C-alpha positions as CSV (number, residue, x, y, z in Angstrom):
1,M,23.9,25.5,-4.2
2,K,21.6,27.7,-2.3
3,Y,18.8,26.7,-4.7
4,I,19.0,23.0,-3.8
5,P,15.9,22.3,-1.6
6,R,16.7,21.2,1.9
7,I,14.6,18.6,3.6
8,P,14.5,19.0,7.4
9,L,16.0,16.1,9.2
10,P,12.8,15.1,11.0
11,T,11.0,15.0,7.7
12,F,13.7,13.0,6.0
13,A,13.7,10.6,9.0
14,F,10.0,10.1,8.8
15,L,10.2,9.5,5.0
16,M,12.7,6.7,5.7
17,L,10.6,5.3,8.5
18,F,7.5,5.2,6.3
19,S,9.4,3.7,3.4
20,A,11.1,1.0,5.5
21,E,7.9,-0.1,7.2
22,F,6.0,-0.1,3.9
23,T,8.7,-2.2,2.3
24,Y,8.8,-4.5,5.4
25,Y,5.1,-5.1,4.9
26,L,5.5,-5.9,1.2
27,L,8.6,-8.1,1.4
28,I,8.2,-9.8,4.8
29,L,4.5,-9.8,6.0
30,Q,2.7,-9.9,2.7
31,T,5.0,-12.1,0.6
32,G,7.9,-13.5,2.7
33,I,6.0,-15.2,5.4
34,V,3.3,-16.5,3.1
35,E,5.9,-17.9,0.7
36,Y,7.9,-19.5,3.5
37,H,4.8,-21.2,4.8
38,H,3.7,-22.3,1.3
39,S,0.5,-20.2,1.4
40,L,-1.0,-22.4,4.1
41,L,-3.6,-20.2,5.8
42,S,-3.6,-22.6,8.8
43,E,0.0,-21.4,9.5
44,V,-0.1,-17.7,8.6
45,W,-3.5,-16.7,9.8
46,M,-2.0,-15.3,13.0
47,V,-0.4,-12.4,11.1
48,P,-3.6,-10.8,9.8
49,A,-5.3,-11.6,13.2
50,G,-2.5,-9.7,15.0
51,G,-2.7,-6.9,12.4
52,M,-6.4,-6.3,12.9
53,I,-6.2,-6.4,16.7
54,G,-3.2,-4.0,16.5
55,I,-5.2,-1.5,14.5
56,L,-8.0,-1.5,17.0
57,L,-5.6,-1.1,19.9
58,S,-3.8,1.7,18.1
59,I,-6.9,3.9,18.5
60,G,-6.3,4.1,22.2
61,A,-2.5,4.0,21.9
62,Y,-2.1,6.8,19.4
63,P,-1.7,9.7,21.9
64,R,1.4,7.8,23.4
65,R,3.0,7.2,20.0
66,R,6.2,9.2,20.8
67,W,7.9,6.3,22.6
68,L,5.5,3.5,21.7
69,M,6.7,3.6,18.0
70,P,10.4,2.9,18.8
71,S,9.5,0.3,21.4
72,L,7.4,-1.6,18.8
73,L,10.1,-1.3,16.2
74,F,12.7,-2.7,18.6
75,V,10.6,-5.8,19.2
76,Q,10.1,-6.1,15.4
77,L,13.9,-5.9,15.0
78,L,14.3,-8.8,17.4
79,L,11.6,-10.9,15.8
80,S,13.1,-10.3,12.4
81,F,16.3,-12.3,13.2
82,S,14.1,-15.5,13.1
83,Y,11.1,-14.3,11.1
84,A,11.3,-17.2,8.6
85,S,11.0,-19.8,11.4
86,A,8.7,-17.8,13.6
87,N,6.0,-19.8,15.4
88,G,2.3,-18.8,15.6
89,W,2.7,-16.3,18.5
90,E,5.7,-14.6,16.9
91,L,3.7,-14.2,13.7
92,F,0.9,-12.8,15.8
93,L,3.3,-10.2,17.3
94,L,4.7,-9.2,13.9
95,G,1.1,-8.6,12.7
96,L,0.3,-6.8,15.9
97,I,3.2,-4.4,15.5
98,S,2.3,-3.7,11.9
99,G,-1.3,-3.1,12.9
100,L,-0.3,-0.7,15.6
101,T,2.2,1.3,13.6
102,A,0.7,1.5,10.1
103,P,-2.3,3.8,10.9
104,M,0.0,5.9,13.2
105,L,2.4,6.5,10.3
106,I,-0.4,7.4,7.9
107,A,-1.8,9.9,10.5
108,L,1.7,11.5,10.9
109,V,2.3,12.1,7.2
110,P,3.3,15.8,7.0
111,R,2.9,16.3,3.2
112,L,1.7,14.1,0.4
113,W,5.0,14.4,-1.4
114,V,6.6,12.6,1.5
115,V,4.4,9.6,0.9
116,A,5.1,9.7,-2.9
117,V,8.9,9.7,-2.4
118,A,8.7,7.0,0.4
119,L,6.6,4.8,-2.0
120,A,9.2,5.4,-4.7
121,F,12.0,4.1,-2.5
122,S,9.9,1.1,-1.4
123,Y,8.9,0.1,-4.9
124,L,12.4,0.5,-6.2
125,F,14.0,-1.6,-3.5
126,G,11.2,-4.1,-3.2
127,T,11.2,-4.8,-6.9
128,W,14.9,-5.1,-7.1
129,V,15.2,-7.7,-4.3
130,F,11.9,-9.5,-4.9
131,D,13.6,-12.5,-6.4
132,V,15.4,-13.2,-3.1
133,P,13.7,-16.4,-1.6
134,A,11.7,-15.9,1.5
135,I,14.0,-18.0,3.6
136,D,16.9,-15.7,2.6
137,R,15.2,-12.5,3.4
138,T,16.3,-12.4,7.1
139,S,19.0,-9.8,6.4
140,I,16.5,-7.7,4.5
141,A,14.0,-7.9,7.4
142,V,16.7,-7.0,10.0
143,S,18.0,-4.1,7.8
144,L,14.6,-2.6,7.2
145,S,13.7,-2.9,10.9
146,A,17.0,-1.2,11.9
147,V,16.4,1.7,9.5
148,A,12.9,2.1,10.8
149,L,14.0,2.0,14.4
150,G,16.8,4.5,13.9
151,A,14.5,6.9,11.9
152,S,11.8,6.7,14.6
153,F,14.2,8.5,17.0
154,L,14.9,11.3,14.6
155,G,11.4,11.7,13.0
156,D,8.8,14.0,14.4
157,M,6.5,11.9,16.5
158,R,5.2,14.7,18.7
159,P,1.4,15.0,19.1
160,A,-0.1,16.9,16.2
161,K,-3.5,18.3,15.5
162,C,-5.8,15.5,14.2
163,G,-7.1,15.7,10.7
164,S,-10.6,17.2,10.3
165,G,-11.4,15.9,6.9
166,T,-14.4,13.7,6.2
167,V,-15.0,10.7,4.1
168,S,-18.3,9.0,3.2
169,L,-19.1,5.4,3.7
170,Y,-19.4,5.2,-0.1
171,S,-15.7,6.4,-0.4
172,M,-14.5,4.0,2.3
173,G,-16.3,1.2,0.4
174,N,-14.5,2.2,-2.8
175,I,-11.1,2.2,-1.0
176,F,-11.8,-1.4,0.2
177,L,-12.8,-2.6,-3.2
178,W,-9.7,-1.0,-4.9
179,L,-7.5,-2.8,-2.3
180,L,-9.4,-6.0,-2.9
181,L,-8.9,-5.7,-6.7
182,D,-5.2,-5.1,-6.2
183,A,-4.7,-7.9,-3.7
184,A,-6.6,-10.4,-5.8
185,L,-4.5,-9.6,-8.9
186,F,-1.2,-9.5,-7.1
187,E,-1.7,-12.7,-5.2
188,T,-2.9,-14.4,-8.4
189,L,0.1,-13.2,-10.4
190,S,2.5,-14.3,-7.7
191,R,1.3,-17.9,-8.2
192,D,0.8,-17.8,-12.0
193,A,3.6,-19.7,-13.7
194,V,2.8,-18.0,-17.0
195,M,2.0,-14.4,-16.0
196,H,4.4,-14.1,-13.1
197,L,6.2,-10.7,-13.2
198,W,8.3,-10.1,-10.1
199,G,11.7,-11.7,-10.1
200,E,11.5,-12.5,-13.8
201,E,14.6,-11.5,-15.8
202,G,14.1,-8.4,-17.9
203,F,11.0,-7.2,-16.0
204,A,12.5,-5.4,-13.0
205,F,13.5,-2.2,-14.8
206,P,10.1,-1.6,-16.5
207,I,8.2,-2.4,-13.3
208,I,10.3,0.1,-11.4
209,L,10.1,2.7,-14.1
210,F,6.3,2.6,-14.4
211,H,5.9,2.5,-10.6
212,L,7.8,5.9,-10.6
213,I,5.8,7.2,-13.5
214,G,2.5,6.2,-11.8
215,L,3.6,8.0,-8.6
216,A,4.5,11.2,-10.5
217,A,1.3,11.1,-12.5
218,A,-0.9,10.6,-9.4
219,Y,0.9,13.4,-7.5
220,G,0.5,15.8,-10.4
221,M,-3.3,14.9,-10.7
222,R,-3.9,14.8,-6.9
223,S,-6.6,17.5,-7.1
224,Y,-8.3,16.0,-10.1
225,R,-11.9,15.8,-8.9
226,H,-12.8,12.5,-10.8
227,N,-9.9,10.4,-9.7
228,D,-12.3,7.7,-8.6
229,A,-13.7,7.3,-12.1
230,L,-10.1,7.3,-13.5
231,L,-9.1,4.6,-11.1
232,L,-12.0,2.4,-12.3
233,G,-10.7,2.8,-15.9
234,L,-7.1,2.0,-14.8
235,F,-8.1,-1.2,-12.9
236,A,-10.3,-2.2,-15.9
237,F,-7.3,-1.7,-18.1
238,A,-5.0,-3.7,-15.8
239,Y,-7.5,-6.6,-15.6
240,A,-8.0,-6.6,-19.4
241,T,-4.2,-6.7,-19.9
242,Y,-4.0,-9.7,-17.5
243,A,-6.8,-11.4,-19.5
244,S,-4.9,-10.8,-22.7
245,G,-2.0,-12.9,-21.5
246,S,0.7,-10.3,-22.3
247,Q,3.4,-10.1,-19.7
248,A,5.2,-7.3,-21.5
249,W,2.1,-5.0,-21.3
250,L,1.2,-6.1,-17.8
251,C,4.6,-5.1,-16.4
252,V,3.9,-1.6,-17.7
253,V,0.2,-1.2,-16.8
254,Y,-0.1,-2.9,-13.4
255,P,2.8,-1.1,-11.6
256,F,1.4,2.2,-12.9
257,V,-2.0,1.4,-11.5
258,I,-0.7,0.3,-8.2
259,S,1.3,3.5,-7.7
260,Y,-1.5,5.7,-8.9
261,Y,-4.1,4.3,-6.6
262,N,-1.8,4.3,-3.6
263,V,-1.2,8.0,-3.9
264,V,-4.9,8.7,-4.5
265,I,-5.9,6.7,-1.4
266,M,-3.2,8.3,0.8
267,E,-4.3,11.8,-0.4
268,K,-7.7,11.0,1.1
269,L,-6.5,9.4,4.3
270,I,-3.9,11.8,5.6
271,R,-6.5,14.5,6.3
272,L,-8.9,12.2,8.2
273,P,-9.3,11.9,12.0
274,Y,-7.3,9.1,13.4
275,T,-10.2,6.7,14.0
276,K,-11.2,6.8,10.3
277,V,-7.6,6.3,9.3
278,A,-7.5,3.2,11.6
279,M,-10.7,1.8,10.0
280,A,-9.3,2.3,6.5
281,S,-6.2,0.4,7.6
282,L,-8.4,-2.3,8.9
283,S,-9.9,-2.6,5.4
284,L,-6.3,-3.1,4.0
285,W,-5.8,-6.2,6.1
286,A,-9.3,-7.5,5.2
287,A,-8.8,-6.9,1.5
288,S,-5.3,-8.5,1.5
289,G,-6.8,-11.6,3.2
290,L,-9.7,-11.9,0.8
291,G,-7.3,-11.3,-2.1
292,L,-5.1,-14.2,-0.9
293,L,-8.2,-16.4,-0.5
294,I,-9.3,-15.6,-4.1
295,A,-5.8,-16.6,-5.4
296,L,-5.6,-19.8,-3.4
297,S,-9.1,-20.9,-4.2
298,H,-8.7,-20.2,-7.9
299,T,-11.8,-18.1,-7.9
300,F,-10.5,-15.0,-9.8
301,A,-14.0,-14.6,-11.2
302,I,-14.9,-13.0,-7.9
303,A,-12.5,-10.2,-8.7
304,W,-14.0,-9.7,-12.1
305,T,-17.4,-9.6,-10.4
306,V,-16.2,-6.8,-8.0
307,L,-14.9,-4.9,-11.0
308,G,-18.2,-5.3,-12.8
309,L,-20.1,-4.1,-9.8
310,L,-17.9,-1.0,-9.6
311,F,-18.5,-0.4,-13.2
312,V,-22.3,-0.6,-12.8
313,N,-22.1,1.7,-9.8
314,Y,-20.2,4.3,-11.7
315,M,-22.6,4.1,-14.6
316,A,-25.3,5.0,-12.1
317,Q,-23.1,7.8,-10.9
318,S,-23.1,9.2,-14.4
319,T,-21.2,12.4,-13.6
320,G,-18.1,10.6,-12.5
321,F,-18.2,8.2,-15.4
322,R,-18.6,10.9,-18.0
323,A,-15.6,12.6,-16.5
324,L,-13.5,9.6,-17.2
325,F,-14.2,10.0,-20.9
326,S,-13.6,13.7,-20.7
327,L,-9.9,12.9,-20.3
328,G,-9.8,12.3,-24.0
329,K,-10.6,16.0,-24.5
330,G,-8.1,17.1,-22.0
331,F,-8.4,18.6,-18.5
332,P,-6.8,21.6,-16.7
333,L,-3.2,21.0,-15.8
334,I,-3.6,23.5,-13.0
335,P,-5.6,21.9,-10.2
336,D,-9.2,23.2,-9.9
337,K,-9.3,25.3,-6.7
338,R,-13.0,24.5,-6.4
339,S,-12.5,20.8,-6.1
340,A,-12.1,19.1,-2.8
341,L,-8.5,18.4,-1.9
């Protein structure tokens, strides 16, 4: 028994907080509210507006996060009781709370494995209950908010040393484009009667399984220096699978890609100064909104164009692109200590 690893209570509490809030975003803010309002942007636009304003406000509020986080989550809990019938201002508040808390949570991540495990819980639970209609997700919204609120009192929210890592404008642009590619495909699949995956009988188990495999693979290759090139190949594979019209293959490929790129992105973000974390979070809201617009306007060709531009860019960056093909020859299982973490 003494060899069983013990997770400190504050770390476990933070893991549950991160997982609950990420799941809340997926099931309530990204899909539940949009589904309930029949994807009418004129009714749901207050959510992303609140989110983006919240992210900007979080830059000044971050030093006071110790008690700000529980206060925000308490308001989220109250709003969750009537989230499905929320008016415009209530939707704005839900977006504002998410915008304030999301970058704070990213900045407080103690270790990358905590993110990987939190995402595993989120994808497992989120996939399992995804077929619950939006109007019936009130109990889910309340439960997730209650878990997050309770965990916020037990997690370590004390001021910590800010990250000192750097990220180039080029890398930030790539993060935005990956998020856009994911959002465009997800929002399109959610409205595709033929290729719809989530909630379909027989797809839940493989989706969960390959989410977990993707998380494990990304964590194991977290120090691989050419993950950007690998991500391009993975997204190209996912888009090609969607174009082939094979649901069976898509429920294997797409969850793996989502999980892999989320870990890669988080590995970059958790070592950055808070302001840059906030700007990256802002790109998440922007990419999600553009992805929804692409799906609703039936202009998926835009997503293909973005993928093509990324491909051309990597062709120009020949070192990274050659590294993608070098995977066929194998690469060190032991992380290269010379590569940037």
